[in-house]
N, C-alpha and C positions, 0 to 999 in steps of 0.2 A: 338698641342694646342687644348685642349678640353674645351667646355663651358657646364657647368651643369646647367639646369634649373629645379627647383623642387618646391614643395609647395602643389598645389592641386593634383599633380601626385605622386603616391606611387610606388616605385620600390621594388619588392619582394626581400627579403633578399637573398644574394648570387648571385643576377643577376646584371650585369653591366648596367649602363645607356647606351642606344643605341648611338653609335658614329662611326665615320669612320675616319681613319687616313688621315691627310691632304695630305700626299704624294700620296695616292691613288686618291684623288680627283683631284690633279694637273695632274696626268697621264691621267685622263679621259677628262680633259679640252683641249680646242684648244691651239695650240702652236703659233697661229698668234696673233699679237698685237691687242688689242681691238680698236674699232673705236673711234677716238678722236673727240669729239664734240666741245671741246674748250680747249685751253691751260691754265691750272691753274697756279697760282703762290702762293708764301708763304703768301702773305697778303690777299688772297681771303677770303670771308666770307665762313666759313664751315657750320655753322648752327646758329640758334637763340635759346637761352635758356631763358625761362621766370623766372624772379625773383620770390621768394616764395610768396610774397604778404602777409606777416605776419600782417602788419598794414595798408595796402592799396592794390590797384589793382596791379597785376603783370605787369611788363614791360619786353619787349623783349630785352634781352641783346645780343650783337653781339659776337660770338666766331669765330675768324679767324684761318686759318691753323697754323700760327706761335704761336698763344696763346695755341692751343691744344697741340702742340709739347712741348712748353715751360713748361706748367703745368705738363705734363707727365714726362718730364725729371727731374723737380724739385722734385716731389714726389719720384721718383725712387732714386735720389741722397740723399735726406734727410733721407729716411728710409731704405736705403740699400737693395732694392728689387733686386732679380735676377731671372733667369729662373726656379729655383727650388721652388720658392714661389707659394702659392695658396691663392689668395685673395678672401675673403668671402664678398659679397655685398648684402645687403638687402634694400638699399636705392633706390629710383626710378631713373631710368636711364635718365629721362628727366630733372633732375637737375644736377648742376655742379659737386657736390662731386663725385657721382658714375659715372655719364654719361661722364664726362671729365677726372677727375683725376684718377678714378678707371679704366675705360675702356681703357684709354691710355696705361696702363701697359700691357694690352694684345695686343692692336693694334700695339704699337710701339716696345715692347720688348718681346712679346711672353709669358708673365706670364699667368698662368692658373687662370681663374676667376670661382668662384662658385657663381651662381646667385640664389637668392630665389625670387619667384614672389612677396611675401609680407612679411614684417618683422614679426617675431613671437618670442616674449620674451621667451615663454615656450620651443621652439625648437632650440633656437639660439646655445647653446653649444652642443647639440646633433648633429646638422648639422656640426659644426666645427670639431667634432671628427670623424663623419662618412666620411666626404670628405677630411680629413687630411689637413685642412686649416692652414696656418702659419701666416696669417694677416687678419684683418677685419677693415672695416670703420664704423664710428659712427657719430651721432650728439648727442648733450647733452641729448635730450629726450630719445634716445635709451638706453643710459647708466643708466638713472634713472629707466626706465622700467625693465631693467635687474636686477638692484639692488633690486627692489621691489618684485622680484620673490622669492618664498620659496627656501631656501638653499638646494642643493642636491649635491651628489658626483661629477656629471659631470661638476660642476662649475670649477673644477681645473684639469680635466682629458684631456683637449685639448692640442694642440701643438702650439697655437698662441704665437708668439714671440712679436707681436706688435698689438695694436689697435690705429688707428689714425683717426682724424677728427676734429671737432670743437664744442665748446659749453659745454665741461665737466666742471661743476662747482667745485670750490675749496672745497666747503662743503662736496662733496661726492668723490673727487678725490682719496684720500688715501683709503677709504673704498672700492671703486670700484677696484682699482689696487690690493689691498691685497686679497680681497675675491676671485677674479678670477685669481689670480696668474699670473699677466701680468708683463713681464720683462720691457716693455716700453710702455709709453703712448706718442703718437706723436700728440700734439695739434697744429693746425695751425689756422691762421686767414686770411680771404680774402673774397671778394664778387665776384659774378659771373661776374659783369661788370667792377670791379675796378682793380687798380694796387697797392693798399696799402696792400701788402701781407707780413706776417711775420710768423715765426714758432718757436715752443719750442720743441727742439729735445733732451733736457737734463733732462727730467723728473722733471723740476721745477714745483712744485705743484701749480696749479691754473693759471700759466702763459700761455697766448695764443701766445706768440711770444717774440722776442728779437730784440732790436735795439742797435748796438754798440754805446757806449757813452764815451769811454776812452779819446778820444781827440775830444770834441764836434764839433768844427768847421770843422775838417777834416772828421769826420763821417757823418756830415750833407752834406758835399760836395760830398762824395762818395756814401753814402747809400741813396736809393730813397724814404725812408719812414720817415715822420716827425710826431711828436705829438705836435700840436700847441695849445696855450691857446685860449679859447673861452669864450665869455660872458655868464654867468650863465643864464641870463634872456632871451637873444635873440638868443643865439647859434652862433652869428657872431664872426669871428676871432678878437682877440685883437691885435692891431698893435702898433709898436713903433713909434718914432718920424719921422722915414723915410718912414712910411707907410707899413712896412713889418710885416709879422706875427711873433709871439714870440714863440719859442719852450718851452715846459714845462721843469721844473727841476724835479729831483727825488722827488717822493711823491706828485706831482701835477697831476691833471686830465685835459686832453685836448682831442681834436678830432684828430684821426689818419688820415693822408692824404698821398697820393702817388704822388710824383713829376712826371709830364708828359713829356715824350720824345717820340714823335711819330716815330722816327727812330729806337727805341729800343723796340723789342717785349715785353720785361719784364716790360717796363715802359710806354708803349702806353696806351691810354684810348679809346677803341673802342666805348664805350657808349651804348646807346639804339638805337632801330630803330626810336624812336621818337626824333627828333633833339632838340626840346625845352626841353625835359626831360634831355637830355645829357648836355645841357648848364647849367642847374641848379646845376649840380654836379661838376662844375669847379670853383676854386678860383684862383685869379691872385695875383701877387706880394707876393709870399710866403716867400722865402729866399732872392731872388734878384728881382729887378724891371723887370717886364715883364715875369717872369716865371709863370707856371701854375701847379696846382695840383688837383687831384681827391678828392672830399669831401666824405668821407666814411659814415658820419652820426653816427659814433660810438665813444664813449668816452672811453679812456684808461688811466690807471695810470701807470707810469713808476717808477721802483725802482732804487736804486743806482747803480745796475749792468747793467741796461738796459732792464730787463725783463718787459714785458707789461702785464697788467691785465685788462680784459674787465670789464667795470663798467656799461655802459648803452648805449642804443640808444638815440640819441639826441631827438627823438620823443617819447621816452618812459619815459622821466623824466617830471614830472608835478610839479607845484608850488602850495603850500598850506600853509596858515598862514605865508607867507613871506619866506618859506623854499623850497628848491628843494628836491623832494622825488624820490628816486630811485626805480623803479618798480622791478628790478631784485633782489634787497636786500630783499624786502618784500616777493616776490615769493619764494625765497630760505628758508626763515624762516617758512612761512606757510606750505610749502611742508614737512618740518620736523614734524610739528604739526599734519598734516593730513596723515602722513606716505606715502609720495611720490606720493599721488594722484595729478592729474593735477590741476593747478590753474593759472590764469592770473590776473594781476593787471593793472589798468589804472586810469586816472583821469576823473571825470565827473563834468560838470558845474552845479552849484546850484544857483538859482536866489537869489539875494541880497548878494551874496558872491563873493569876489575876488579870482581868481585862480581856482583850481579844487580840489575837495575832492576825496580821495582815494576810489576805489571800487574793491572788490575782487570777482572773479567768481571761484567757487570751484566745482569740480566734486565729486559727492557723493562717499564715500568709499563703499566697498562691503556690509557692514552691513546697509548702507542706512542712517546713522545718523552721525551728528557731534555735539559734545558738544560745543555749542556756548559760554557758560560761560567760559569754559576752553580755547577756542580759543582766546577770548579777554584777558584772564589772561596771556597767553603765549606771545601774541603780545605786551601787555603793558610792560612786563618785558624785551623784546628784542628790542623794537623799541622806538624812541622818540615819544611823544604824537602826533605830527603833521603827523607822517608817518603811524599811525594805520588807516586802512581803516574804513570809516564811513558806508559803505554799503557792504553787502555780498549777493551774489546770488548763490543758489545751483542748479546745472544742472546735468542731467544724464550723459552727455558727452560733453566735449569741442572739437569742430571740429578741425581737423588738416589740415595744408596745405599739398601739395604733398610731401614736404620734411620733414614731421613729426614735424613741428613747430606748436605751438598752435595758432589758429586763433582768434585774439581779435578784428579785425576791426568791424565785425557785432555786437559783444557784446557791444562795445563802443557806437555804434549808437543807440542801444536799451536803454542804460542807466539804470536808477533805477525806472522808472515809473511803479507802479504795475498795472496800467490800460493798459499797453502795454505788459509788461513782465508777462508771465504766470507761470514762475518758482517761487520757494520760494525766497522771498526777506527779508533781515534783515537790521535793522538800529542800530547803536551803541548808546545804552542808558547808559550814564556814571553813571547815578544815581543808576541803578541796576547792574552796572558792567557786562553787558552782551549785546549781540545782541538780539533785539526783532523783532518780525514780523513787516514788513513795510506794513501798510495798506494804502488804498487810502486816508483816512482821515489824517493819519500821514504824508503822502507824501505832501498833500496840506499845512499842517502846516509848513513843512520844506521849501517848495518853497515860501510861503508867508512871511517867515522871522520870524514867531512867535516862532520858536525853534532856539535857538542860537547854532551854530555849533563850 
Protein backbone atom coordinates (compact mmCIF):
# COMPACT_ATOMS: atom_id res chain seq x y z
CA UNK A 1 0.00 0.00 0.00
CA UNK A 2 1.63 3.23 -1.16
CA UNK A 3 0.75 6.80 -0.24
CA UNK A 4 1.86 9.47 -2.64
CA UNK A 5 2.18 13.05 -1.43
CA UNK A 6 3.05 15.73 -3.94
CA UNK A 7 2.34 19.35 -4.73
CA UNK A 8 5.31 21.49 -3.78
CA UNK A 9 7.63 18.55 -4.42
CA UNK A 10 8.58 17.75 -8.01
CA UNK A 11 9.61 14.23 -8.96
CA UNK A 12 11.92 14.07 -12.04
CA UNK A 13 10.39 12.30 -15.00
CA UNK A 14 11.25 8.60 -15.03
CA UNK A 15 11.94 8.48 -11.30
CA UNK A 16 9.70 6.66 -8.84
CA UNK A 17 8.38 8.35 -5.74
CA UNK A 18 10.51 7.10 -2.78
CA UNK A 19 8.71 4.24 -1.05
CA UNK A 20 9.41 1.02 0.79
CA UNK A 21 7.34 -2.18 0.57
CA UNK A 22 5.19 -2.76 3.62
CA UNK A 23 6.36 -6.38 4.04
CA UNK A 24 9.96 -5.17 4.41
CA UNK A 25 8.95 -2.73 7.12
CA UNK A 26 7.08 -5.50 8.92
CA UNK A 27 10.16 -7.73 8.84
CA UNK A 28 12.21 -4.96 10.46
CA UNK A 29 9.68 -4.36 13.23
CA UNK A 30 9.48 -6.17 16.55
CA UNK A 31 7.48 -9.40 16.72
CA UNK A 32 6.36 -8.67 20.27
CA UNK A 33 2.94 -7.25 20.99
CA UNK A 34 2.95 -3.50 21.60
CA UNK A 35 2.44 -2.29 25.13
CA UNK A 36 -1.28 -1.89 25.79
CA UNK A 37 -1.93 1.32 27.68
CA UNK A 38 -5.70 0.88 27.67
CA UNK A 39 -8.23 -1.52 26.22
CA UNK A 40 -10.25 0.23 23.56
CA UNK A 41 -13.71 -0.65 22.34
CA UNK A 42 -15.87 -0.01 19.31
CA UNK A 43 -17.67 2.96 20.83
CA UNK A 44 -14.55 4.86 21.97
CA UNK A 45 -13.93 8.37 20.68
CA UNK A 46 -11.46 8.13 17.80
CA UNK A 47 -11.01 11.86 17.16
CA UNK A 48 -12.79 15.19 16.90
CA UNK A 49 -13.48 16.84 13.56
CA UNK A 50 -14.39 20.50 13.45
CA UNK A 51 -17.37 21.44 11.30
CA UNK A 52 -16.46 23.76 8.43
CA UNK A 53 -17.96 26.91 9.97
CA UNK A 54 -19.46 28.23 6.74
CA UNK A 55 -21.95 30.53 8.46
CA UNK A 56 -20.71 30.45 12.04
CA UNK A 57 -17.93 29.24 14.33
CA UNK A 58 -16.73 25.64 13.83
CA UNK A 59 -17.86 23.07 16.41
CA UNK A 60 -15.98 19.92 17.45
CA UNK A 61 -17.93 16.88 16.24
CA UNK A 62 -17.23 13.47 17.77
CA UNK A 63 -16.08 10.60 15.52
CA UNK A 64 -16.14 7.23 17.30
CA UNK A 65 -14.48 4.01 16.14
CA UNK A 66 -17.72 2.49 14.93
CA UNK A 67 -18.61 5.61 12.93
CA UNK A 68 -15.24 5.60 11.18
CA UNK A 69 -15.68 1.94 10.21
CA UNK A 70 -19.33 2.39 9.23
CA UNK A 71 -18.63 5.36 6.94
CA UNK A 72 -15.72 3.58 5.31
CA UNK A 73 -17.77 0.44 4.64
CA UNK A 74 -20.72 2.44 3.25
CA UNK A 75 -18.55 4.36 0.76
CA UNK A 76 -16.80 1.17 -0.37
CA UNK A 77 -20.13 -0.62 -0.86
CA UNK A 78 -21.97 2.22 -2.59
CA UNK A 79 -19.23 2.95 -5.11
CA UNK A 80 -17.78 -0.57 -5.51
CA UNK A 81 -14.19 0.22 -4.56
CA UNK A 82 -11.67 -2.63 -4.34
CA UNK A 83 -7.92 -3.09 -3.84
CA UNK A 84 -7.24 -2.25 -7.50
CA UNK A 85 -8.53 1.30 -7.13
CA UNK A 86 -6.42 4.41 -6.64
CA UNK A 87 -8.30 7.27 -4.99
CA UNK A 88 -7.18 10.86 -5.64
CA UNK A 89 -7.70 13.19 -2.67
CA UNK A 90 -7.14 16.94 -2.76
CA UNK A 91 -9.47 17.86 0.12
CA UNK A 92 -7.96 18.56 3.56
CA UNK A 93 -7.65 15.48 5.76
CA UNK A 94 -8.85 17.35 8.84
CA UNK A 95 -12.37 17.37 7.42
CA UNK A 96 -14.76 14.46 7.21
CA UNK A 97 -14.90 13.85 3.46
CA UNK A 98 -11.25 13.03 2.85
CA UNK A 99 -10.13 12.50 6.45
CA UNK A 100 -12.72 9.86 7.27
CA UNK A 101 -14.52 8.54 4.17
CA UNK A 102 -11.46 8.80 1.93
CA UNK A 103 -8.74 7.64 4.34
CA UNK A 104 -10.91 4.78 5.61
CA UNK A 105 -10.58 3.15 2.19
CA UNK A 106 -6.83 2.80 2.77
CA UNK A 107 -6.87 2.10 6.51
CA UNK A 108 -9.62 -0.53 6.37
CA UNK A 109 -9.33 -1.99 2.87
CA UNK A 110 -5.83 -1.28 1.56
CA UNK A 111 -6.88 0.93 -1.35
CA UNK A 112 -4.12 3.17 -2.69
CA UNK A 113 -4.51 6.88 -1.95
CA UNK A 114 -2.93 9.61 -4.02
CA UNK A 115 -2.71 12.74 -1.89
CA UNK A 116 -2.07 16.26 -3.08
CA UNK A 117 -0.98 18.82 -0.52
CA UNK A 118 -3.37 21.43 -1.89
CA UNK A 119 -6.07 21.39 -4.56
CA UNK A 120 -4.96 22.68 -7.96
CA UNK A 121 -7.55 23.10 -10.73
CA UNK A 122 -4.86 23.43 -13.42
CA UNK A 123 -3.06 20.21 -12.37
CA UNK A 124 -6.03 18.07 -11.36
CA UNK A 125 -6.35 15.95 -14.52
CA UNK A 126 -2.59 15.80 -15.11
CA UNK A 127 -2.23 14.28 -11.64
CA UNK A 128 -5.01 11.77 -12.25
CA UNK A 129 -3.30 10.63 -15.46
CA UNK A 130 0.22 10.57 -14.02
CA UNK A 131 -0.68 8.51 -10.95
CA UNK A 132 -3.24 6.29 -12.73
CA UNK A 133 -6.11 7.24 -10.45
CA UNK A 134 -9.48 5.50 -10.85
CA UNK A 135 -11.56 7.63 -8.50
CA UNK A 136 -11.59 11.10 -6.96
CA UNK A 137 -13.49 13.01 -4.30
CA UNK A 138 -15.03 16.43 -4.76
CA UNK A 139 -17.11 19.11 -3.14
CA UNK A 140 -19.25 21.35 -5.31
CA UNK A 141 -16.79 24.23 -5.41
CA UNK A 142 -14.04 21.99 -6.80
CA UNK A 143 -16.28 20.92 -9.68
CA UNK A 144 -17.01 24.54 -10.51
CA UNK A 145 -13.31 25.45 -10.42
CA UNK A 146 -12.48 22.58 -12.76
CA UNK A 147 -15.25 23.51 -15.16
CA UNK A 148 -14.01 27.11 -15.24
CA UNK A 149 -10.58 26.00 -16.49
CA UNK A 150 -9.80 26.34 -20.24
CA UNK A 151 -10.55 23.12 -22.09
CA UNK A 152 -7.55 20.94 -22.94
CA UNK A 153 -6.98 17.36 -24.19
CA UNK A 154 -6.17 15.93 -20.73
CA UNK A 155 -9.75 16.66 -19.65
CA UNK A 156 -10.76 13.30 -21.15
CA UNK A 157 -7.51 11.30 -21.10
CA UNK A 158 -7.74 10.08 -17.51
CA UNK A 159 -8.93 6.70 -16.19
CA UNK A 160 -11.35 7.92 -13.52
CA UNK A 161 -14.44 5.73 -13.45
CA UNK A 162 -16.09 7.75 -10.68
CA UNK A 163 -16.02 11.08 -8.89
CA UNK A 164 -17.98 11.21 -5.66
CA UNK A 165 -18.69 13.81 -3.04
CA UNK A 166 -21.33 16.39 -2.25
CA UNK A 167 -22.52 19.76 -3.48
CA UNK A 168 -22.47 19.32 -7.29
CA UNK A 169 -25.20 21.66 -8.49
CA UNK A 170 -27.80 20.56 -11.01
CA UNK A 171 -27.03 23.51 -13.29
CA UNK A 172 -23.53 22.22 -14.03
CA UNK A 173 -24.04 18.46 -13.42
CA UNK A 174 -24.41 17.41 -17.06
CA UNK A 175 -21.75 19.83 -18.35
CA UNK A 176 -19.27 18.51 -15.77
CA UNK A 177 -19.99 14.84 -16.42
CA UNK A 178 -19.89 15.25 -20.21
CA UNK A 179 -16.82 17.47 -20.51
CA UNK A 180 -14.66 15.23 -18.32
CA UNK A 181 -16.03 11.95 -19.68
CA UNK A 182 -17.07 10.56 -16.28
CA UNK A 183 -19.00 7.31 -16.21
CA UNK A 184 -20.46 7.91 -12.77
CA UNK A 185 -21.11 10.78 -10.41
CA UNK A 186 -21.68 9.59 -6.86
CA UNK A 187 -23.41 12.36 -4.95
CA UNK A 188 -24.05 11.84 -1.24
CA UNK A 189 -25.44 13.98 1.53
CA UNK A 190 -24.50 13.97 5.20
CA UNK A 191 -22.89 16.03 7.91
CA UNK A 192 -19.83 15.39 10.05
CA UNK A 193 -21.83 15.04 13.25
CA UNK A 194 -25.21 13.89 11.94
CA UNK A 195 -26.97 10.64 11.08
CA UNK A 196 -29.21 11.89 8.25
CA UNK A 197 -27.22 10.34 5.43
CA UNK A 198 -28.42 9.59 1.90
CA UNK A 199 -26.76 8.92 -1.46
CA UNK A 200 -27.48 9.07 -5.18
CA UNK A 201 -25.66 6.19 -6.89
CA UNK A 202 -27.81 6.07 -10.04
CA UNK A 203 -26.57 9.23 -11.80
CA UNK A 204 -29.89 11.00 -11.19
CA UNK A 205 -29.03 14.55 -12.26
CA UNK A 206 -29.02 17.03 -9.39
CA UNK A 207 -30.18 14.55 -6.71
CA UNK A 208 -28.13 14.30 -3.53
CA UNK A 209 -29.81 11.16 -2.26
CA UNK A 210 -32.73 8.80 -2.25
CA UNK A 211 -35.34 7.77 0.31
CA UNK A 212 -37.63 4.79 -0.46
CA UNK A 213 -41.27 5.90 -0.63
CA UNK A 214 -43.08 3.05 -2.41
CA UNK A 215 -44.99 2.08 0.76
CA UNK A 216 -44.72 5.27 2.86
CA UNK A 217 -45.59 3.88 6.30
CA UNK A 218 -43.31 0.85 5.90
CA UNK A 219 -40.40 2.87 4.49
CA UNK A 220 -40.62 5.37 7.34
CA UNK A 221 -40.63 2.49 9.80
CA UNK A 222 -37.54 0.82 8.30
CA UNK A 223 -35.53 3.70 6.81
CA UNK A 224 -33.86 6.03 9.35
CA UNK A 225 -34.20 9.29 7.34
CA UNK A 226 -37.29 11.50 7.10
CA UNK A 227 -37.99 14.81 5.37
CA UNK A 228 -40.47 16.66 7.57
CA UNK A 229 -42.57 19.76 6.99
CA UNK A 230 -41.35 22.93 8.68
CA UNK A 231 -42.82 26.40 9.11
CA UNK A 232 -41.46 28.78 6.46
CA UNK A 233 -41.14 31.68 8.90
CA UNK A 234 -39.82 30.01 12.04
CA UNK A 235 -38.21 26.82 10.72
CA UNK A 236 -40.02 24.88 13.46
CA UNK A 237 -41.55 21.45 12.66
CA UNK A 238 -45.21 21.43 11.62
CA UNK A 239 -47.11 18.88 13.73
CA UNK A 240 -50.39 17.00 13.37
CA UNK A 241 -53.20 16.75 15.89
CA UNK A 242 -51.23 14.09 17.82
CA UNK A 243 -48.23 16.39 18.15
CA UNK A 244 -46.09 14.39 15.71
CA UNK A 245 -44.08 15.73 12.78
CA UNK A 246 -45.56 15.51 9.28
CA UNK A 247 -43.49 13.95 6.45
CA UNK A 248 -43.47 15.85 3.15
CA UNK A 249 -45.21 14.62 0.01
CA UNK A 250 -43.55 14.56 -3.44
CA UNK A 251 -42.91 18.10 -4.66
CA UNK A 252 -42.85 19.57 -1.15
CA UNK A 253 -39.83 21.00 0.66
CA UNK A 254 -38.92 20.14 4.22
CA UNK A 255 -36.03 19.59 6.61
CA UNK A 256 -34.19 16.27 6.44
CA UNK A 257 -33.76 14.59 9.83
CA UNK A 258 -32.18 11.32 10.98
CA UNK A 259 -33.96 9.15 13.53
CA UNK A 260 -31.71 8.48 16.53
CA UNK A 261 -30.96 4.99 17.84
CA UNK A 262 -27.95 5.06 20.14
CA UNK A 263 -27.53 1.27 19.98
CA UNK A 264 -27.06 1.35 16.20
CA UNK A 265 -23.78 2.95 14.93
CA UNK A 266 -25.50 3.99 11.69
CA UNK A 267 -28.28 5.81 13.53
CA UNK A 268 -26.52 7.10 16.66
CA UNK A 269 -25.96 10.81 17.14
CA UNK A 270 -22.62 11.43 18.89
CA UNK A 271 -23.08 15.19 18.61
CA UNK A 272 -20.50 17.81 19.54
CA UNK A 273 -18.01 18.18 22.36
CA UNK A 274 -20.30 20.99 23.56
CA UNK A 275 -23.32 19.36 25.27
CA UNK A 276 -25.61 22.37 24.84
CA UNK A 277 -24.84 22.58 21.12
CA UNK A 278 -25.71 18.86 20.86
CA UNK A 279 -29.11 19.33 22.53
CA UNK A 280 -30.09 22.09 20.11
CA UNK A 281 -29.83 19.66 17.20
CA UNK A 282 -32.34 17.13 18.55
CA UNK A 283 -36.11 17.14 17.91
CA UNK A 284 -38.53 14.90 19.83
CA UNK A 285 -41.82 13.20 18.91
CA UNK A 286 -41.06 12.86 15.21
CA UNK A 287 -42.98 9.80 13.97
CA UNK A 288 -43.93 8.31 17.34
CA UNK A 289 -44.30 9.77 20.80
CA UNK A 290 -40.95 9.81 22.58
CA UNK A 291 -38.70 9.19 19.58
CA UNK A 292 -35.85 11.55 18.70
CA UNK A 293 -34.14 12.75 15.52
CA UNK A 294 -31.12 14.79 14.49
CA UNK A 295 -31.99 18.18 12.97
CA UNK A 296 -29.78 18.66 9.92
CA UNK A 297 -30.75 22.28 9.23
CA UNK A 298 -30.96 21.45 5.51
CA UNK A 299 -34.03 21.79 3.33
CA UNK A 300 -34.74 19.10 0.74
CA UNK A 301 -37.35 18.55 -1.94
CA UNK A 302 -38.46 14.99 -2.68
CA UNK A 303 -39.74 13.90 -6.10
CA UNK A 304 -42.32 11.19 -6.79
CA UNK A 305 -39.64 8.47 -6.92
CA UNK A 306 -38.04 9.41 -3.62
CA UNK A 307 -34.97 11.25 -4.95
CA UNK A 308 -33.93 14.21 -2.81
CA UNK A 309 -32.73 17.60 -4.04
CA UNK A 310 -30.91 20.05 -1.80
CA UNK A 311 -32.72 23.40 -1.71
CA UNK A 312 -31.13 25.44 1.09
CA UNK A 313 -29.81 25.68 4.59
CA UNK A 314 -32.48 26.82 7.00
CA UNK A 315 -30.08 29.59 8.01
CA UNK A 316 -29.40 30.54 4.38
CA UNK A 317 -32.98 31.48 3.54
CA UNK A 318 -33.99 35.03 4.33
CA UNK A 319 -37.35 36.76 4.11
CA UNK A 320 -37.94 39.94 2.09
CA UNK A 321 -41.16 41.60 0.94
CA UNK A 322 -43.08 38.81 2.66
CA UNK A 323 -41.33 36.13 0.57
CA UNK A 324 -38.71 33.52 1.36
CA UNK A 325 -35.55 34.01 -0.72
CA UNK A 326 -33.25 31.09 -1.50
CA UNK A 327 -29.57 32.06 -1.44
CA UNK A 328 -28.46 29.00 -3.42
CA UNK A 329 -30.84 29.78 -6.28
CA UNK A 330 -29.45 33.31 -6.66
CA UNK A 331 -25.84 32.17 -6.31
CA UNK A 332 -26.30 29.63 -9.12
CA UNK A 333 -27.73 32.27 -11.48
CA UNK A 334 -25.10 34.90 -10.68
CA UNK A 335 -22.29 32.40 -11.21
CA UNK A 336 -23.53 31.80 -14.74
CA UNK A 337 -23.58 35.55 -15.40
CA UNK A 338 -20.07 36.15 -14.05
CA UNK A 339 -18.76 32.93 -15.59
CA UNK A 340 -18.31 30.71 -12.54
CA UNK A 341 -16.44 33.24 -10.38
CA UNK A 342 -17.09 33.02 -6.65
CA UNK A 343 -20.13 34.66 -5.13
CA UNK A 344 -22.15 34.43 -1.91
CA UNK A 345 -25.62 35.71 -1.12
CA UNK A 346 -27.11 36.59 2.26
CA UNK A 347 -29.71 38.87 3.79
CA UNK A 348 -28.86 42.17 5.50
CA UNK A 349 -31.00 44.18 7.89
CA UNK A 350 -32.07 47.65 6.72
CA UNK A 351 -33.49 50.17 9.17
CA UNK A 352 -37.16 50.99 8.66
CA UNK A 353 -37.67 47.70 6.79
CA UNK A 354 -39.13 44.34 7.74
CA UNK A 355 -37.12 41.25 6.90
CA UNK A 356 -33.71 41.30 5.21
CA UNK A 357 -32.67 42.68 1.84
CA UNK A 358 -30.51 40.58 -0.45
CA UNK A 359 -26.79 41.29 -0.76
CA UNK A 360 -24.35 39.68 -3.20
CA UNK A 361 -20.59 39.54 -2.68
CA UNK A 362 -18.78 38.81 -5.96
CA UNK A 363 -15.13 38.11 -6.63
CA UNK A 364 -13.74 40.13 -9.49
CA UNK A 365 -13.23 38.25 -12.76
CA UNK A 366 -9.73 38.12 -14.33
CA UNK A 367 -10.38 41.30 -16.33
CA UNK A 368 -11.29 43.09 -13.09
CA UNK A 369 -14.68 44.45 -14.21
CA UNK A 370 -18.32 43.42 -14.13
CA UNK A 371 -20.97 45.06 -16.30
CA UNK A 372 -23.37 46.07 -13.52
CA UNK A 373 -26.14 47.03 -15.94
CA UNK A 374 -25.95 43.63 -17.61
CA UNK A 375 -25.85 41.91 -14.22
CA UNK A 376 -29.13 43.55 -13.20
CA UNK A 377 -30.70 42.82 -16.58
CA UNK A 378 -29.90 39.10 -16.29
CA UNK A 379 -31.05 38.88 -12.67
CA UNK A 380 -34.29 40.70 -13.47
CA UNK A 381 -35.04 38.20 -16.23
CA UNK A 382 -34.25 35.10 -14.16
CA UNK A 383 -35.51 36.01 -10.69
CA UNK A 384 -38.69 37.40 -9.14
CA UNK A 385 -38.25 41.05 -8.19
CA UNK A 386 -38.08 40.36 -4.44
CA UNK A 387 -35.15 37.95 -4.94
CA UNK A 388 -32.89 40.35 -6.88
CA UNK A 389 -30.11 41.52 -4.50
CA UNK A 390 -30.32 45.22 -3.59
CA UNK A 391 -26.65 45.46 -2.66
CA UNK A 392 -23.49 44.20 -4.38
CA UNK A 393 -19.94 44.15 -3.07
CA UNK A 394 -16.91 43.46 -5.27
CA UNK A 395 -13.91 41.83 -3.61
CA UNK A 396 -10.58 40.55 -4.85
CA UNK A 397 -11.15 37.17 -3.23
CA UNK A 398 -13.77 35.45 -1.08
CA UNK A 399 -12.07 33.51 1.69
CA UNK A 400 -12.63 29.76 1.88
CA UNK A 401 -13.14 27.49 4.85
CA UNK A 402 -10.74 24.57 5.29
CA UNK A 403 -13.07 22.37 3.20
CA UNK A 404 -13.16 24.85 0.28
CA UNK A 405 -16.58 26.28 1.10
CA UNK A 406 -17.10 30.00 0.68
CA UNK A 407 -16.93 31.84 4.00
CA UNK A 408 -19.82 34.27 4.38
CA UNK A 409 -20.01 34.75 8.15
CA UNK A 410 -17.58 37.70 8.32
CA UNK A 411 -19.07 39.27 5.16
CA UNK A 412 -22.54 39.20 6.71
CA UNK A 413 -21.26 40.95 9.83
CA UNK A 414 -19.68 43.75 7.77
CA UNK A 415 -22.90 44.36 5.86
CA UNK A 416 -23.21 47.20 3.34
CA UNK A 417 -21.96 50.24 5.26
CA UNK A 418 -19.45 52.11 3.01
CA UNK A 419 -17.95 53.68 6.13
CA UNK A 420 -16.90 50.22 7.24
CA UNK A 421 -16.43 48.27 4.00
CA UNK A 422 -13.52 49.50 1.89
CA UNK A 423 -14.36 47.39 -1.18
CA UNK A 424 -16.56 48.69 -3.98
CA UNK A 425 -20.23 48.73 -2.98
CA UNK A 426 -23.26 49.10 -5.24
CA UNK A 427 -26.96 49.73 -4.72
CA UNK A 428 -29.77 48.76 -7.08
CA UNK A 429 -31.20 51.89 -8.67
CA UNK A 430 -34.33 50.71 -10.48
CA UNK A 431 -34.78 54.08 -12.15
CA UNK A 432 -31.55 53.65 -14.09
CA UNK A 433 -31.98 49.85 -14.38
CA UNK A 434 -28.51 49.30 -12.98
CA UNK A 435 -26.42 49.05 -9.85
CA UNK A 436 -24.89 52.39 -8.85
CA UNK A 437 -22.05 53.20 -6.46
CA UNK A 438 -23.19 53.14 -2.84
CA UNK A 439 -21.84 56.34 -1.28
CA UNK A 440 -21.98 57.26 2.43
CA UNK A 441 -24.67 59.82 1.62
CA UNK A 442 -26.77 57.25 -0.26
CA UNK A 443 -26.29 54.82 2.62
CA UNK A 444 -27.65 57.40 5.08
CA UNK A 445 -30.64 58.05 2.83
CA UNK A 446 -31.41 54.31 2.70
CA UNK A 447 -31.09 53.79 6.46
CA UNK A 448 -33.23 56.84 7.23
CA UNK A 449 -36.06 55.51 5.07
CA UNK A 450 -35.92 58.37 2.57
CA UNK A 451 -35.40 55.87 -0.25
CA UNK A 452 -38.15 53.30 -0.66
CA UNK A 453 -36.84 49.77 -1.18
